[in-house]
C-alpha positions in Angstrom: -139.5 33.3 -33.1 -140.9 29.8 -33.5 -144.5 29.3 -32.8 -145.4 27.9 -29.4 -146.2 24.2 -29.5 -149.1 22.6 -27.7 -148.0 21.2 -24.3 -147.4 17.5 -24.4 -149.9 15.3 -22.7 -149.0 13.3 -19.6 -150.5 9.8 -18.9 -148.8 8.1 -15.9 -150.9 5.0 -16.2 -149.3 3.9 -19.5 -146.5 1.3 -19.5 -144.0 2.7 -22.1 -142.6 -0.8 -22.6 -145.9 -2.2 -23.7 -147.5 0.7 -25.7 -145.9 1.5 -29.0 -148.5 4.2 -29.7 -147.5 6.0 -26.6 -143.9 5.9 -27.6 -144.8 7.2 -31.0 -146.5 10.2 -29.3 -143.3 10.7 -27.2 -141.3 10.7 -30.4 -143.6 13.3 -32.0 -143.4 15.5 -28.9 -147.1 15.0 -28.2 -146.6 13.0 -25.0 -144.3 13.6 -22.0 -142.7 10.9 -19.9 -143.3 10.9 -16.2 -140.4 10.2 -13.8 -141.8 6.8 -13.1 -142.0 6.0 -16.8 -138.5 7.4 -17.4 -137.1 5.1 -14.7 -138.9 2.1 -16.1 -137.4 2.8 -19.6 -133.9 3.3 -18.2 -134.0 0.0 -16.2 -136.1 -2.3 -18.3 -136.4 -1.3 -22.0 -134.3 -3.5 -24.3 -131.2 -1.7 -25.4 -132.1 -1.9 -29.1 -135.6 -0.6 -28.6 -134.4 2.2 -26.4 -131.9 3.2 -29.1 -134.5 3.0 -31.8 -137.0 5.3 -30.0 -134.3 7.8 -29.1 -133.0 7.9 -32.7 -136.6 8.5 -33.9 -137.0 11.4 -31.5 -133.7 12.8 -32.6 -134.8 12.6 -36.2 -138.0 14.3 -35.3 -136.1 17.3 -33.9 -133.1 17.4 -36.1 -134.0 15.7 -39.4 -132.5 12.6 -41.0 -129.4 13.9 -42.6 -127.1 16.3 -40.6 -125.2 15.8 -37.4 -123.0 18.5 -36.0 -119.7 19.4 -34.2 -118.0 22.6 -33.1 -114.4 23.7 -33.3 -113.6 25.2 -29.9 -111.0 25.0 -27.2 -111.3 24.2 -23.5 -109.3 26.8 -21.5 -108.9 25.9 -17.9 -107.6 29.2 -16.6 -106.7 28.0 -13.1 -106.6 24.7 -11.2 -106.6 26.4 -7.8 -110.0 25.5 -6.2 -111.7 25.8 -2.8 -114.0 22.9 -3.5 -112.9 19.4 -2.7 -115.0 17.3 -5.0 -114.1 13.6 -4.6 -114.5 12.9 -8.3 -112.0 15.5 -9.4 -108.3 14.9 -10.3 -107.8 18.5 -11.6 -108.1 20.7 -8.6 -105.1 21.9 -6.5 -104.5 24.0 -3.4 -102.7 27.3 -4.0 -99.6 26.0 -2.3 -99.3 22.8 -4.4 -96.2 22.7 -6.6 -98.3 22.2 -9.7 -101.0 24.8 -9.1 -101.4 27.5 -11.7 -103.3 30.5 -12.9 -102.8 31.4 -16.6 -101.7 34.8 -17.6 -103.7 36.9 -20.1 -100.9 36.4 -22.6 -101.3 32.6 -22.3 -105.1 32.7 -22.7 -104.9 35.0 -25.7 -102.3 32.8 -27.3 -104.5 29.8 -26.9 -107.4 31.7 -28.6 -105.0 32.7 -31.4 -104.2 29.1 -32.0 -107.9 28.2 -32.0 -108.8 30.8 -34.6 -105.9 29.6 -36.8 -107.7 26.3 -37.3 -111.1 27.7 -37.9 -112.4 27.7 -34.3 -115.4 29.7 -33.4 -115.7 29.6 -29.6 -113.8 29.0 -26.3 -115.1 27.0 -23.4 -113.4 28.7 -20.4 -113.7 27.3 -16.9 -111.5 27.0 -13.9 -111.2 26.2 -10.3 -112.7 28.5 -7.7 -109.7 30.6 -7.0 -110.2 33.2 -4.1 -107.1 35.2 -5.2 -108.7 36.4 -8.4 -110.7 39.6 -8.1 -113.7 40.4 -10.2 -111.6 42.9 -12.2 -109.4 40.1 -13.4 -112.3 38.4 -15.1 -113.8 41.7 -16.5 -110.5 42.8 -18.0 -109.9 39.3 -19.4 -113.2 39.3 -21.2 -112.7 42.8 -22.5 -109.3 41.9 -23.9 -110.6 38.7 -25.5 -113.4 40.7 -27.3 -111.0 43.4 -28.3 -108.6 41.0 -29.9 -111.1 38.3 -31.1 -114.5 40.0 -31.5 -115.9 37.0 -33.5 -115.0 34.3 -31.0 -117.9 33.2 -28.8 -117.0 33.2 -25.1 -118.8 30.2 -23.4 -117.5 30.6 -19.9 -117.8 30.3 -16.1 -120.1 27.5 -14.9 -122.6 27.8 -12.0 -120.2 26.7 -9.3 -117.9 29.5 -10.3 -120.7 32.0 -10.1 -121.6 30.8 -6.7 -118.1 31.4 -5.6 -118.0 34.8 -7.3 -120.9 35.8 -5.0 -119.0 34.4 -2.0 -115.7 36.1 -2.9 -116.9 39.5 -4.1 -120.0 39.9 -1.9 -122.1 42.0 -4.3 -125.1 44.0 -3.2 -128.5 42.2 -3.1 -130.9 40.6 -0.6 -130.9 37.1 -2.2 -128.5 34.9 -4.1 -130.5 35.5 -7.2 -130.1 39.2 -7.0 -126.4 39.0 -6.2 -125.5 36.6 -9.0 -127.6 38.8 -11.4 -125.4 41.8 -10.7 -122.2 39.9 -11.2 -123.4 38.1 -14.3 -124.6 41.3 -15.9 -121.2 42.9 -15.5 -119.5 39.8 -17.0 -122.0 39.8 -19.9 -121.4 43.5 -20.6 -117.6 42.8 -20.6 -118.0 40.0 -23.2 -119.5 36.8 -21.8 -121.8 35.2 -24.4 -123.2 32.1 -22.7 -122.8 29.9 -19.7 -121.6 26.3 -19.7 -123.2 23.6 -17.6 -120.2 22.4 -15.7 -120.8 21.3 -12.1 -124.2 19.7 -12.7 -123.0 16.3 -11.5 -126.1 14.8 -9.8 -128.7 17.2 -8.3 -130.0 14.8 -5.6 -128.8 16.3 -2.2 -127.7 12.9 -0.8 -125.4 12.3 -3.7 -124.3 15.8 -4.2 -123.2 16.3 -0.6 -121.1 13.1 -0.7 -119.2 13.8 -4.0 -119.1 17.6 -4.2 -117.7 18.9 -0.9 -117.8 22.7 -1.1 -119.7 22.8 -4.4 -122.9 24.6 -4.8 -126.4 23.1 -4.2 -128.7 22.1 -7.0 -130.9 25.0 -6.2 -128.0 27.5 -6.6 -126.9 25.8 -9.8 -130.4 26.0 -11.3 -130.9 29.5 -10.1 -127.7 30.6 -11.7 -128.8 29.3 -15.0 -132.3 30.8 -14.6 -130.6 34.2 -14.2 -128.5 33.6 -17.3 -131.7 32.9 -19.2 -133.3 36.0 -17.9 -130.3 38.0 -19.2 -130.7 36.5 -22.6 -127.8 34.0 -22.5 -128.1 30.4 -23.6 -126.7 27.7 -21.4 -126.1 23.9 -21.4 -127.0 21.3 -18.8 -124.8 18.4 -17.8 -124.9 15.2 -15.7 -122.1 13.0 -14.5 -123.3 9.6 -13.6 -121.9 6.1 -12.9 -120.6 6.5 -9.4 -122.6 6.4 -6.1 -126.0 7.5 -7.5 -129.0 5.4 -8.1 -130.9 5.2 -11.4 -133.7 7.3 -9.9 -131.2 10.0 -9.2 -130.5 10.3 -13.0 -134.2 10.6 -13.8 -134.6 13.2 -11.0 -131.7 15.2 -12.5 -133.4 15.2 -15.9 -136.7 16.1 -14.3 -135.3 19.2 -12.6 -133.6 20.2 -15.8 -136.9 19.9 -17.7 -138.9 21.8 -15.1 -136.5 24.7 -15.0 -136.4 24.8 -18.8 -140.2 24.9 -18.9 -139.9 27.9 -16.5 -137.3 29.7 -18.6 -139.4 29.3 -21.8 -142.6 30.4 -20.0 -140.9 33.4 -18.4 -138.5 34.7 -21.1 -139.3 33.2 -24.5 -141.1 36.4 -25.6 -138.4 38.6 -24.2 -135.4 37.3 -26.2 -134.5 35.2 -23.2 -132.1 32.3 -23.1 -132.6 28.6 -22.4 -130.8 25.4 -22.1 -129.6 24.6 -25.7 -128.0 21.3 -24.9 -127.8 18.4 -22.5 -124.6 16.4 -22.2 -124.1 13.4 -19.9 -121.0 11.3 -19.3 -119.8 8.6 -16.9 -117.5 9.3 -14.0 -113.8 8.7 -14.7 -112.2 7.3 -11.6 -108.5 7.4 -12.2 -106.5 9.7 -9.9 -109.6 10.8 -7.9 -110.5 10.2 -4.2 -113.9 8.8 -5.2 -112.1 6.4 -7.6 -110.7 4.6 -4.5 -114.1 3.4 -3.5 -114.8 -0.2 -4.2 -116.8 -1.3 -7.2 -120.1 -2.8 -6.2 -119.6 -6.5 -5.8 -116.0 -6.4 -4.7 -116.7 -6.4 -1.0 -114.5 -4.9 1.7 -110.8 -4.1 1.6 -107.8 -5.5 3.5 -107.1 -8.5 5.5 -110.2 -10.1 7.1 -112.5 -8.0 4.9 -116.1 -9.0 4.6 -117.3 -11.3 1.7 -118.1 -9.8 -1.6 -121.3 -7.7 -1.8 -124.5 -9.7 -2.4 -125.4 -8.8 -5.9 -128.9 -10.2 -5.4 -129.5 -7.1 -3.3 -130.0 -3.6 -4.6 -127.0 -1.3 -5.1 -126.8 1.2 -2.2 -127.4 4.2 -4.4 -130.7 2.6 -5.7 -131.8 2.1 -2.1 -131.2 5.8 -1.3 -132.4 7.3 -4.6 -135.9 8.7 -4.8 -137.5 10.2 -7.9 -138.3 13.4 -6.0 -134.7 13.7 -4.8 -135.6 13.2 -1.1 -133.4 10.1 -0.5 -131.1 10.2 2.6 -127.8 8.6 3.1 -129.1 6.8 6.2 -131.1 4.4 4.0 -128.1 2.2 3.4 -124.9 1.8 5.5 -122.7 1.4 2.4 -124.0 4.4 0.5 -121.1 6.5 -0.7 -118.7 3.6 -0.1 -119.5 1.7 -3.3 -119.5 2.9 -6.8 -121.3 1.4 -9.8 -119.2 2.4 -12.8 -121.0 2.9 -16.1 -119.7 1.2 -19.3 -120.8 1.8 -22.9 -124.2 0.1 -22.6 -125.1 2.1 -19.5 -123.9 5.3 -21.1 -126.0 4.7 -24.2 -129.1 3.8 -22.2 -128.7 7.0 -20.2 -128.1 9.2 -23.2 -131.0 7.7 -25.0 -133.4 8.3 -22.1 -132.2 12.0 -22.0 -133.3 12.4 -25.6 -136.8 11.0 -24.9 -137.2 12.7 -21.5 -135.9 16.2 -22.3 -138.6 17.1 -24.8 -137.9 20.8 -24.4 -134.1 20.8 -25.0 -132.8 21.1 -28.6 -129.5 19.2 -28.6 -128.2 16.0 -27.0 -124.4 15.7 -27.1 -122.4 12.5 -27.5 -119.6 12.2 -25.0 -116.8 10.8 -27.0 -114.3 12.5 -24.8 -115.0 10.1 -21.9 -116.3 7.1 -23.8 -114.0 7.0 -26.8 -114.7 8.0 -30.5 -116.5 4.9 -31.5 -118.9 4.7 -28.6 -119.5 8.4 -29.3 -120.3 7.5 -32.9 -122.8 4.9 -31.8 -124.3 7.6 -29.6 -125.4 9.3 -32.9 -127.9 6.4 -33.2 -128.9 6.6 -29.6 -130.4 10.1 -29.6 -127.4 12.4 -29.9 -127.3 14.9 -32.7 -124.0 16.5 -31.9 -120.5 15.1 -31.5 -119.3 18.0 -29.5 -115.9 19.6 -30.0 -112.9 19.1 -32.1 -111.0 19.6 -28.9 -107.6 21.2 -29.1 -107.0 21.0 -25.3 -108.7 19.6 -22.2 -107.3 19.4 -18.7 -110.1 18.3 -16.4 -111.4 14.8 -17.4 -108.0 14.1 -18.9 -106.6 14.5 -15.4 -108.8 11.5 -14.4 -107.4 9.3 -17.1 -109.4 10.1 -20.2 -107.1 10.5 -23.2 -109.3 10.5 -26.3 -108.6 13.3 -28.8 -110.1 13.9 -32.3 -109.3 16.4 -35.1 -111.7 17.7 -37.7 -111.2 15.1 -40.4 -111.6 12.2 -37.9 -114.8 13.7 -36.3 -116.2 14.3 -39.8 -115.5 10.7 -40.8 -117.1 9.3 -37.6 -120.3 11.3 -38.4 -120.3 10.3 -42.0 -119.7 6.6 -41.3 -122.6 6.7 -38.9 -124.8 7.6 -41.9 -125.0 11.4 -41.6 -123.6 14.5 -43.2 -121.1 16.2 -40.9 -121.6 19.9 -40.3 -119.7 22.5 -38.3 -122.0 24.6 -36.0 -121.7 27.5 -33.7 -122.8 27.8 -30.1 -126.4 28.6 -31.1 -126.4 25.3 -33.1 -126.7 27.2 -36.3 -124.9 25.5 -39.2 -121.7 27.2 -40.5 -120.5 24.6 -43.0 -122.2 21.4 -44.3 -119.6 19.0 -45.5 -121.4 17.6 -48.5 -118.7 18.0 -51.2 -115.2 16.7 -52.1 -113.4 19.4 -50.1 -114.9 18.1 -46.9 -112.1 17.6 -44.2 -112.5 13.8 -44.1 -112.9 13.3 -47.9 -109.6 15.1 -48.5 -107.6 12.7 -46.4 -105.3 10.4 -48.5 -103.6 8.5 -45.7 -105.7 7.8 -42.6 -102.7 6.3 -40.9 -101.4 9.8 -40.4 -104.5 10.7 -38.4 -104.6 8.0 -35.8 -106.0 9.0 -32.4 -103.5 10.9 -30.3 -103.5 11.4 -26.5 -105.5 14.3 -25.2 -103.5 17.5 -25.3 -102.8 19.0 -21.9 -100.8 22.3 -22.2 -98.7 23.8 -19.5 -99.2 27.5 -18.8 -97.3 30.0 -20.9 -95.8 32.9 -18.9 -96.5 34.0 -15.4 -99.9 34.2 -13.9 -101.3 37.7 -13.4 -102.9 37.2 -10.0 -101.0 34.3 -8.5 -97.9 32.5 -9.5 -98.3 30.2 -12.5 -96.4 27.0 -12.3 -95.5 24.9 -15.3 -96.5 21.3 -15.4 -95.5 18.6 -17.9 -97.3 19.0 -21.2 -97.9 17.1 -24.3 -96.8 19.2 -27.4 -99.7 20.8 -29.2 -100.7 19.0 -32.4 -103.0 20.5 -34.9 -104.1 19.2 -38.3 -102.7 20.0 -41.7 -105.4 22.6 -42.0 -103.4 24.9 -39.7 -100.7 25.3 -42.4 -103.3 26.5 -44.9 -104.6 29.2 -42.6 -101.5 29.9 -40.5 -100.5 32.9 -42.6 -103.8 34.6 -41.6 -103.3 34.1 -37.8 -102.6 37.8 -37.1 -105.7 38.9 -39.1 -108.0 36.3 -37.8 -109.0 38.3 -34.7 -111.2 40.4 -37.0 -112.2 38.0 -39.7 -115.9 38.0 -40.8 -117.7 34.8 -39.6 -119.0 32.5 -42.3 -122.7 32.7 -43.3 -125.0 31.2 -40.8 -127.7 28.7 -41.8 -130.5 28.3 -39.2 -130.6 24.8 -37.8 -133.9 22.9 -37.6 -135.4 23.6 -34.2 
């Protein structure tokens, strides 16, 4: 157990844009940003300065040399969902022709393919499907652990847990007690950690507009608190660049930091869990209901529409947003009808602030999946220490038009070209392999033209669903790297291979 560090000081009177000594203290973990200071940094600090301070903070936490990635697979086990989030292009109703629920056989086959290329974990999430009983999830986890005991199961985000409580009606007087009972059963069956999906934006005014039928921020945060109580680590996420204001992003980070403080105070001495990472990404608008909203500045739609928005006036989301999350939709008549999309600069600013603001969270992930490989690479100089996953498959953000896909040699080269040593990690952010020799995946490539970026793989279901009819959609053929051939002969045995030695990461 690491020794407790002194609590960082808070001095709301300081202007962080004008006091380098204060920012030095933030970098060292000796000073903590207030929401007002965070908002000022996000809006007004020059981009180069913001990147510099975030990079210095990242180096303080993670050192100067190593940046990481993980080999995992996103398994979206069903797209049938009771929520009607306006930003989602993935969900389907049960009667839709392309709705599906994967069979156990299909899920296990996907994990077998993952293990064959050296993967160590699965990220398993799905829609909120009322036709699946709790026993379906329990038996699935037991079978995964029976077949692949060394694969880490990172599964079931807070909105799924909220619906588990609604669907299964477990005993308990409070939501916290009910979700604890279900989560304990899933943990005993093989669940290792809980992903941060469904975080979106916590502010109620925004959340109620974009996440129809999705859980409240309080339920989301409570679910993660219970996971920490049960000794499981989690991640936190934020999707921005839509109807929210800048203050909403800071409020989201503030709630994440507060609940992390609480988890550390309550459970650190009891082998409890905590948020291990924070990942933020911009909204992807293609194929989504929210994507049909007009970009701020475009004005109304159709014949006789009003003139373009007056850009000298604040964006509606900024009018509504409050640092304490108390904003209401009535504050601006166009709130929810205009989006302010986030490009590369806005993404880098937001990620950099998250590194400075979330002083109690270990890892900040770069979002190359939504922003593209090279913006993700630049993110390694804007506070991110981790490039995320060598992603074999993804079906959610790719449904909204994102098609970026990287294999292990490419992700290693991106990290190395950014000035760092690439290293494969596990879910706990311990290092499995540091690629500092000639056999590194990127250094063994002779012809990079054979490894050009390919579209994101979306795989159709294999076999019939076990609880509802699986329906096959069009799929891009699965493409894996040459490494597969080298280990393919061991596929059958890989379910019981011994994991590589673990080197503790700097925390």
